[in-house]
VOBA-1610 file (N, C-alpha, C; in pm, whole numbers, padded with zeros to 5 digits, always signed):
BEGIN
Unk-00541+00317+04356Unk-00549+00339+04213Unk-00458+00241+04139Unk-00502+00194+04021Unk-00414+00108+03942Unk-00301+00190+03880Unk-00189+00128+03849Unk-00078+00204+03787Unk-00113+00248+03646Unk-00054+00358+03603Unk-00075+00412+03469Unk-00001+00326+03367Unk-00074+00273+03269Unk-00013+00186+03169Unk+00036+00263+03047Unk-00039+00363+03004Unk-00001+00437+02884Unk-00062+00575+02889Unk-00007+00664+02811Unk-00064+00798+02799Unk-00055+00840+02653Unk-00138+00933+02614Unk-00138+00981+02476Unk-00242+01088+02458Unk-00267+01122+02333Unk-00368+01222+02302Unk-00452+01174+02184Unk-00572+01226+02173Unk-00664+01192+02066Unk-00672+01312+01972Unk-00651+01288+01842Unk-00659+01398+01746Unk-00802+01448+01735Unk-00893+01358+01705Unk-01034+01393+01701Unk-01115+01264+01707Unk-01239+01279+01741Unk-01328+01164+01749Unk-01425+01166+01631Unk-01375+01197+01514Unk-01457+01208+01394Unk-01493+01069+01343Unk-01623+01043+01326Unk-01667+00911+01278Unk-01645+00895+01128Unk-01620+01003+01055Unk-01599+00996+00911Unk-01453+00976+00873Unk-01364+00968+00971Unk-01222+00947+00944Unk-01200+00807+00889Unk-01122+00797+00783Unk-01090+00668+00720Unk-00942+00640+00742Unk-00913+00522+00791Unk-00775+00481+00814Unk-00733+00392+00697Unk-00620+00427+00634Unk-00571+00354+00518Unk-00435+00293+00546Unk-00412+00176+00486Unk-00279+00116+00485Unk-00224+00135+00345Unk-00097+00169+00336Unk-00033+00194+00207Unk+00074+00089+00184Unk+00075+00033+00063Unk+00179-00061+00024Unk+00233-00014-00110Unk+00362-00029-00130Unk+00427+00014-00254Unk+00481-00110-00325Unk+00430-00136-00446Unk+00483-00243-00530Unk+00598-00186-00612Unk+00706-00260-00626Unk+00820-00212-00701Unk+00859-00311-00810Unk+00912-00258-00918Unk+00964-00337-01028Unk+01085-00269-01087Unk+01153-00337-01177Unk+01275-00282-01236Unk+01267-00285-01387Unk+01319-00182-01453Unk+01319-00180-01600Unk+01406-00292-01656Unk+01349-00365-01750Unk+01422-00473-01817Unk+01483-00421-01946Unk+01405-00350-02025Unk+01450-00282-02147Unk+01400-00138-02141Unk+01485-00044-02181Unk+01448+00097-02182Unk+01474+00153-02321Unk+01373+00223-02376Unk+01390+00294-02503Unk+01319+00428-02491Unk+01395+00532-02466Unk+01345+00669-02449Unk+01240+00673-02339Unk+01113+00698-02374Unk+01007+00709-02274Unk+00941+00576-02241Unk+00963+00476-02322Unk+00899+00345-02301Unk+00996+00250-02232Unk+00939+00159-02155Unk+01022+00061-02085Unk+00942-00067-02065Unk+01014-00178-02059Unk+00957-00306-02020Unk+00998-00327-01875Unk+00899-00343-01788Unk+00923-00354-01645Unk+00894-00497-01601Unk+00981-00551-01515Unk+00960-00685-01463Unk+00968-00683-01311Unk+00930-00794-01251Unk+00934-00819-01107Unk+00836-00735-01026Unk+00735-00673-01092Unk+00629-00607-01016Unk+00510-00702-01005Unk+00478-00769-01114Unk+00369-00866-01118Unk+00422-00997-01174Unk+00344-01102-01159Unk+00387-01231-01207Unk+00284-01300-01295Unk+00176-01229-01333Unk+00079-01284-01427Unk+00016-01170-01507Unk-00022-01197-01632Unk-00084-01093-01715Unk-00220-01046-01661Unk-00291-01133-01589Unk-00421-01093-01534Unk-00404-00981-01429Unk-00300-00992-01348Unk-00274-00887-01249Unk-00238-00756-01316Unk-00162-00762-01424Unk-00124-00640-01496Unk-00247-00572-01554Unk-00336-00650-01613Unk-00460-00591-01668Unk-00546-00531-01557Unk-00550-00593-01439Unk-00631-00545-01327Unk-00579-00409-01278Unk-00447-00393-01270Unk-00388-00270-01217Unk-00349-00170-01326Unk-00396-00189-01448Unk-00361-00100-01559Unk-00402+00046-01535Unk-00515+00077-01474Unk-00550+00219-01454Unk-00467+00291-01347Unk-00391+00220-01266Unk-00316+00282-01156Unk-00189+00347-01211Unk-00160+00466-01159Unk-00043+00543-01204Unk+00086+00485-01146Unk+00190+00488-01226Unk+00324+00445-01184Unk+00409+00568-01156Unk+00513+00552-01075Unk+00612+00657-01056Unk+00746+00590-01033Unk+00853+00666-01049Unk+00986+00613-01029Unk+01054+00686-00914Unk+01163+00629-00865Unk+01238+00691-00757Unk+01303+00822-00801Unk+01324+00837-00933Unk+01385+00960-00985Unk+01280+01062-01030Unk+01152+01039-01001Unk+01049+01140-01023Unk+00970+01131-01151Unk+00984+01026-01230Unk+00905+01012-01353Unk+00767+00955-01320Unk+00666+00997-01399Unk+00529+00950-01383Unk+00494+00870-01508Unk+00423+00757-01491Unk+00392+00676-01608Unk+00267+00592-01590Unk+00237+00515-01695Unk+00120+00427-01698Unk+00156+00295-01764Unk+00078+00194-01735Unk+00095+00063-01797Unk+00026+00064-01932Unk+00095+00016-02036Unk+00035+00006-02168Unk-00029-00131-02190Unk+00049-00239-02169Unk-00003-00374-02193Unk+00090-00476-02128Unk+00037-00596-02101Unk+00125-00703-02052Unk+00203-00766-02168Unk+00320-00819-02137Unk+00403-00889-02237Unk+00423-01032-02191Unk+00380-01128-02270Unk+00404-01268-02238Unk+00322-01315-02119Unk+00369-01423-02057Unk+00294-01486-01948Unk+00367-01481-01815Unk+00479-01409-01806Unk+00561-01411-01684Unk+00556-01281-01605Unk+00466-01189-01638Unk+00451-01067-01560Unk+00530-00948-01610Unk+00585-00954-01730Unk+00651-00836-01788Unk+00542-00745-01844Unk+00568-00613-01845Unk+00468-00519-01895Unk+00537-00401-01963Unk+00468-00349-02065Unk+00514-00228-02132Unk+00457-00108-02059Unk+00543-00009-02033Unk+00502+00112-01964Unk+00553+00233-02042Unk+00484+00345-02028Unk+00526+00470-02088Unk+00535+00574-01978Unk+00637+00659-01985Unk+00661+00760-01882Unk+00664+00899-01943Unk+00667+01002-01858Unk+00662+01140-01906Unk+00797+01191-01955Unk+00901+01114-01942Unk+01034+01153-01988Unk+01123+01031-01998Unk+01247+01051-02039Unk+01338+00936-02051Unk+01360+00868-01916Unk+01360+00737-01918Unk+01377+00657-01797Unk+01522+00611-01786Unk+01575+00611-01667Unk+01711+00562-01645Unk+01708+00410-01626Unk+01806+00338-01677Unk+01806+00193-01663Unk+01821+00144-01518Unk+01880+00225-01431Unk+01898+00184-01292Unk+01787+00235-01200Unk+01680+00290-01258Unk+01568+00344-01181Unk+01481+00231-01127Unk+01396+00262-01032Unk+01299+00167-00976Unk+01159+00218-01004Unk+01074+00132-01059Unk+00936+00169-01091Unk+00848+00127-00974Unk+00762+00218-00927Unk+00681+00193-00808Unk+00533+00217-00838Unk+00448+00153-00759Unk+00303+00171-00767Unk+00248+00173-00625Unk+00174+00279-00591Unk+00112+00289-00460Unk-00022+00218-00461Unk-00046+00136-00361Unk-00175+00072-00341Unk-00223+00106-00201Unk-00353+00132-00188Unk-00410+00168-00059Unk-00521+00070-00024Unk-00531+00038+00105Unk-00634-00053+00153Unk-00694+00008+00279Unk-00824+00001+00289Unk-00889+00055+00408Unk-00866-00039+00526Unk-00828+00016+00639Unk-00803-00063+00760Unk-00916-00039+00858Unk-00984-00145+00896Unk-01093-00136+00991Unk-01039-00165+01131Unk-01095-00102+01233Unk-01047-00130+01369Unk-01085-00271+01411Unk-00999-00329+01494Unk-01026-00464+01543Unk-01114-00454+01667Unk-01231-00513+01659Unk-01321-00514+01774Unk-01305-00648+01842Unk-01269-00646+01966Unk-01250-00770+02040Unk-01311-00758+02177Unk-01304-00866+02250Unk-01353-00863+02388Unk-01240-00809+02476Unk-01275-00717+02558Unk-01177-00658+02647Unk-01190-00721+02785Unk-01082-00735+02852Unk-01081-00791+02987Unk-01081-00677+03087Unk-01184-00676+03169Unk-01195-00574+03273Unk-01168-00640+03407Unk-01097-00570+03491Unk-01072-00620+03627Unk-01156-00540+03724Unk-01191-00600+03834Unk-01273-00526+03931Unk-01193-00410+03991Unk-01261-00300+04008Unk-01193-00185+04069Unk-01245-00169+04212Unk-01212-00060+04271Unk-01245-00039+04412Unk-01393-00016+04434Unk-01475+00006+04329Unk-01618+00030+04345Unk-01698-00098+04358Unk-01634-00213+04347Unk-01704-00340+04365Unk-01776-00389+04241Unk-01736-00346+04122Unk-01797-00390+03997Unk-01745-00531+03966Unk-01833-00626+03930Unk-01786-00761+03901Unk-01698-00763+03777Unk-01607-00859+03769Unk-01513-00870+03657Unk-01578-00937+03537Unk-01547-00888+03418Unk-01588-00949+03291Unk-01466-01013+03230Unk-01474-01136+03188Unk-01357-01201+03127Unk-01390-01245+02985Unk-01290-01248+02902Unk-01307-01285+02762Unk-01312-01434+02745
//
């Protein structure tokens, strides 16, 4: 017998399961006035800000907000939140991407049954 390389368990073999990758974009408040803030360092062009305008923002201290409009040409944006924002807070945005499994050629070695080897 060949040596055991790995062991594990399978949760389910459901074909409808979707695997997602999550990335968090972060920015920092540049100017804060009560519930509104100008956020920088999350995006670097106004086109990107307009594209992600419907996505909800959140902060490390628990505030929820939305993008109002881009400011200028360097990626600054006006945002509004559900309460007063702290100047030292971090503004975050969750982005999700579907991850597809990698299908490749597998290398099989001949076993004791005399099956010919397949190589990639």
